[in-house]
N, C-alpha and C positions, 0 to 999 in steps of 0.2 A: 504494500500500500504506500502510495506517495502522499506527502503532506507538506504544508508550509511550515517553516521554522522562522518565526519572527524574532529578530535580535535588535537590541538597541545599544548604542555606544555613545560615549561622551568624549568630545575633543576638548581637553583642558590645556589651554595655552597660557604660559606664564609671561611675565613682563620682558623676558629675554627672547621672546618668539620661539620658545621651545614647547613641544607638545609632549604630554605624558604618554608613554608607551608601556604596556604590560607584557613582560616575557613570562611564558607559562610552559609547564610540562604536565601533560595529562595523558593517561593510557599509553605511556611511552613515546608520546608525540610532542615535540617541542615546537612552539609557535610564538610569534610576536604580533600583538594586536593592540587596539585601543581598549581602555577600560569599558566594561559593559558585558552584556550577555543575553541569554534567552529570556523572552517575555514569559511570565507565568499566566496561566489561564485566568481570566477575570481582571487582569491588570492592564492599565493604560500605559502608553509608551513613556510618559514623563515619570509616573510612579515607578515603573520598572527600572528606569535609568537611575532614579534616586536610590532605590533598593540595591541595585548592583554596586553603586559607588559606596554605599554603607558596607556591603558585604566584602568588597574587594579592597577598598581604600580606607575604610572606617571614617568616611568623610561625608558631610552634608554638602550638597551642591545646589546652585541655582541653574536652571536650564534657560539659556539665553535665546537661542534661535535654532531652527532646523538648518542643517548644513547639506545633507545628501541622503537619498534613499536609493537602494539598489535598483538599477533600471535595465538589468540584463539577467540571464539565467545563471544562477550559481548553485551547484549541488553541494550539500554539506560534505565536509571531509570525514565526518564521523558516522553518518547514517544515510538513508535514502531520501532525506527531505530536501526541498528547495529552500534555500536560505534567502530571506529578505531582511536586509539590515538597514536601520534608520540611525543616522548620525546627527547629534546636536552639539553645538558649541555650548560649553558649560563653564561655570566659574565656581570655585570653592568658597564656602562661607567662612572658613578659617584655614590658616596654613595647614597643609597636609603633614601628618606625623608619620611619614614612611621613611624607611631606610633606602634612600635612592642609590641606584647603582650607576656605574659608568660604562660597564661592558655588558654585552648581551648574555643572557642565561646565567647570571651571577647569583645563584640561589643560595640562601643561608641554611636551608634545611633539607632533609630527605623526607620522602613521604609519597602518598599517592598523587597529590596535586601540589605542584611547586609554582610559586609566583614571585616575581621581582619587578620593580618599577624603575624606569629611568626617564630623564628629560632628554629629548633629542631636538636639536636645532632644526626647525622646519626646512631651512635651506640646505641642510646637510643630511637629511634623512636618506639612507640607502634603501631604495625601494626593494632591493633583494632581501633585506633583513625583515621586511614586513611579509607575513606569511600568506594571508588570504587575498583572493582576487579583488573583493570589494574594498578591503582596506588599502590595497595598492592604488585603486582608483581614487580613494579619499586622499592619499598622500599626494598624488598629482594635483588634485584640486587645491589642497593646502598650499603647495608650492606656488601655484598660480595666484592665490588670494593673499598670502602673507609674505 
């Protein structure tokens, strides 16, 4: 059975024109993406994004404006669903209390799900370091806009 997988992501850009990137490892698969994730049934996009930022970054955010929605077919890397991703520009309500890293996949712990965060200058983002097709599209748009 095929189904739609709706995901929502936040583009958090600091005063140095750096965007927050999440490096993760799950099911033995390493990937780099923007903070966010799957929408839960009964949840709106904004509520889902705020929940994801609390879960991943322990941070409250304000959602500023819509940035991009997937406009091509993308199959999930994890199952048979069609992924539709919605991206918003967001702003943190208070400074993030995260251990920021400088290099990709610099995890502090072992476990089933690993996650680390880093600030990446928009002009210097290596598109090859961003894993998923829709995120790569967003990187191109960010480079044009910022």
